C-alpha positions as CSV (number, residue, x, y, z in Angstrom):
1,M,0.0,0.0,0.0
2,T,1.4,3.5,-0.9
3,G,0.0,6.6,0.6
4,R,0.4,10.1,0.3
5,M,-1.7,12.9,1.8
6,T,-3.6,14.8,-0.8
7,G,-7.1,15.8,-1.5
8,G,-9.9,16.6,0.9
9,T,-10.3,16.6,4.6
10,T,-12.0,13.2,4.6
11,Q,-9.3,11.6,2.7
12,A,-6.6,13.1,4.9
13,V,-8.3,12.0,8.2
14,A,-8.7,8.3,6.9
15,L,-5.1,8.3,5.7
16,C,-3.7,9.6,8.8
17,A,-5.6,6.9,10.8
18,L,-4.3,4.2,8.4
19,L,-0.7,5.3,8.4
20,A,-0.5,5.9,12.2
21,A,-0.7,2.1,12.8
22,A,2.4,0.3,12.3
23,P,2.1,-2.1,9.2
24,L,2.4,-5.8,9.8
25,G,6.2,-6.5,10.7
26,A,7.1,-2.9,11.1
27,V,8.9,-1.7,14.2
28,E,6.8,0.9,16.1
29,L,9.0,4.1,16.6
30,P,8.5,6.3,19.6
31,L,7.8,9.6,17.6
32,P,7.4,13.0,19.4
33,E,3.6,14.2,19.8
34,G,2.4,15.9,16.6
35,A,4.4,13.5,14.2
36,A,2.2,13.4,11.1
37,P,2.6,10.4,9.0
38,V,3.3,11.4,5.2
39,F,4.2,8.1,3.5
40,S,3.8,4.5,4.0
41,E,4.5,1.6,1.7
42,N,4.5,-2.1,2.5
43,R,5.7,-4.7,0.2
44,A,5.5,-8.5,0.9
45,L,8.6,-9.1,-0.8
46,D,11.4,-6.6,-1.6
47,S,15.0,-5.7,-0.7
48,Y,16.7,-3.1,1.2
49,G,20.4,-2.1,1.3
50,L,20.8,-1.3,5.2
51,P,23.7,1.1,5.7
52,V,26.2,-0.6,8.1
53,A,29.0,2.1,8.0
54,P,29.7,5.5,6.9
55,F,30.7,6.6,3.4
56,D,34.1,4.9,2.8
57,G,35.4,6.9,-0.1
58,G,33.8,4.9,-2.7
59,A,30.3,3.9,-1.5
60,V,28.3,3.4,1.6
61,P,28.7,-0.2,2.8
62,V,25.4,-2.0,2.9
63,L,24.0,-5.3,4.1
64,T,21.1,-6.3,1.8
65,F,18.0,-7.8,3.4
66,E,15.2,-9.4,1.7
67,G,11.6,-10.1,2.8
68,R,8.6,-7.8,4.0
69,V,9.9,-4.2,3.5
70,T,7.9,-1.4,5.0
71,R,8.9,2.3,4.2
72,R,7.5,5.1,6.2
73,A,7.9,8.8,6.8
74,W,6.7,11.5,9.2
75,R,6.9,15.2,9.4
76,L,7.0,17.3,12.6
77,D,7.1,21.1,13.2
78,A,10.4,22.4,13.9
79,G,11.7,22.7,17.3
80,A,13.6,19.7,18.4
81,G,16.8,18.8,16.9
82,S,17.7,15.5,15.0
83,L,19.2,14.0,18.1
84,E,16.3,14.8,20.2
85,V,14.2,12.8,17.8
86,L,16.6,10.0,17.3
87,A,17.6,9.3,21.0
88,P,14.4,7.9,22.0
89,I,14.0,5.8,19.0
90,R,17.6,4.3,19.5
91,A,16.8,3.5,23.3
92,A,13.4,1.8,22.1
93,L,15.2,-0.4,19.4
94,M,17.9,-1.4,22.0
95,A,15.1,-2.4,24.5
96,D,13.2,-4.3,21.7
97,G,16.5,-6.5,21.2
98,Y,18.0,-4.7,18.4
99,D,21.7,-4.5,18.1
100,I,22.8,-0.9,16.8
101,V,25.1,-1.3,13.7
102,L,25.5,2.3,12.6
103,D,24.7,5.5,14.5
104,C,26.2,8.5,12.9
105,A,25.5,12.2,12.2
106,D,25.8,14.3,9.1
107,R,29.6,14.7,8.5
108,D,30.6,11.7,10.4
109,C,28.2,9.6,8.2
110,G,29.9,11.0,5.0
111,G,27.7,14.1,4.5
112,F,26.7,14.6,0.9
113,Q,28.1,11.3,-0.3
114,F,26.3,9.4,2.5
115,R,23.0,11.0,1.9
116,F,23.1,10.3,-1.9
117,G,24.3,6.8,-1.3
118,I,21.4,5.6,0.7
119,E,17.8,5.1,-0.1
120,V,15.9,8.3,0.7
121,L,12.3,8.8,-0.1
122,P,11.7,11.8,-2.6
123,A,10.3,15.1,-1.6
124,P,8.1,16.2,-0.3
125,D,7.8,13.2,1.9
126,M,11.5,13.4,3.0
127,Y,14.0,16.2,3.1
128,V,17.6,15.9,4.1
129,N,19.4,18.8,5.5
130,L,23.1,18.0,5.0
131,R,24.0,20.1,8.1
132,D,21.7,18.4,10.4
133,F,20.7,14.7,9.8
134,R,21.3,11.4,11.7
135,F,21.0,7.9,10.6
136,L,20.7,4.8,12.6
137,S,20.6,1.1,11.5
138,A,19.8,-1.8,13.7
139,I,19.5,-5.5,13.3
140,R,17.7,-8.2,15.4
141,G,18.5,-11.8,14.8
142,D,19.3,-13.0,11.3
143,G,16.6,-11.5,9.5
144,E,15.2,-8.4,11.0
145,A,16.5,-4.9,10.3
146,T,15.6,-1.2,10.4
147,G,17.0,2.0,9.2
148,V,16.1,5.4,10.5
149,L,16.9,8.6,9.1
150,V,16.1,11.7,10.9
151,S,16.7,15.3,9.4
152,A,16.1,18.7,10.9
153,S,15.4,21.9,8.8
154,P,14.6,25.3,10.0
155,T,10.8,24.6,9.2
156,A,10.3,20.9,10.0
157,I,11.8,17.5,11.1
158,Y,11.5,14.6,8.9
159,V,11.7,11.0,9.9
160,Q,12.1,8.1,7.5
161,Q,12.0,4.4,8.5
162,V,12.7,1.4,6.4
163,D,12.0,-1.8,8.1
164,V,12.6,-5.3,7.0
165,T,11.3,-8.6,8.3
166,A,13.1,-11.4,6.5
167,E,14.3,-14.9,6.9
168,A,18.1,-14.2,5.9
169,A,20.4,-11.4,4.7
170,S,22.7,-11.5,1.7
171,G,25.7,-9.5,0.7
172,H,28.3,-8.2,3.1
173,P,29.5,-5.0,4.5
């Protein structure tokens, strides 16, 4: 299912209710109050290249997961920084048994090259401020992974999550 907020009030309210619930297999993120869902896509079989290290001078190293892939995005009013939004997400993932593989901020991730070397939803659903973004990837067991991108701009904060529930991973970092 792919959804984008457009159209009348009835459509927007129905879409908000639909997107607010985590799709089957998706990790529920502890987002700040007022986080408005702007995108959701759930595919029964797809692949995702989970970034596992910062840009290394040639590419962003990834571990490819296959299985049920859920892509979601939210928009919040500006106010909090990217770390304020990401810190409770990190804590919740760790409490849920995930191992943090990559946890980096803008330049430490590789800046421009990192942002354009990873999967990012197109605007207007996601926006990446190269001066204030954070990325976190986490793995649980042999087949579950999630990648979370948080970006703060002067007018809004954007959160993107790609979640995979799978039997196995392929590729290598």
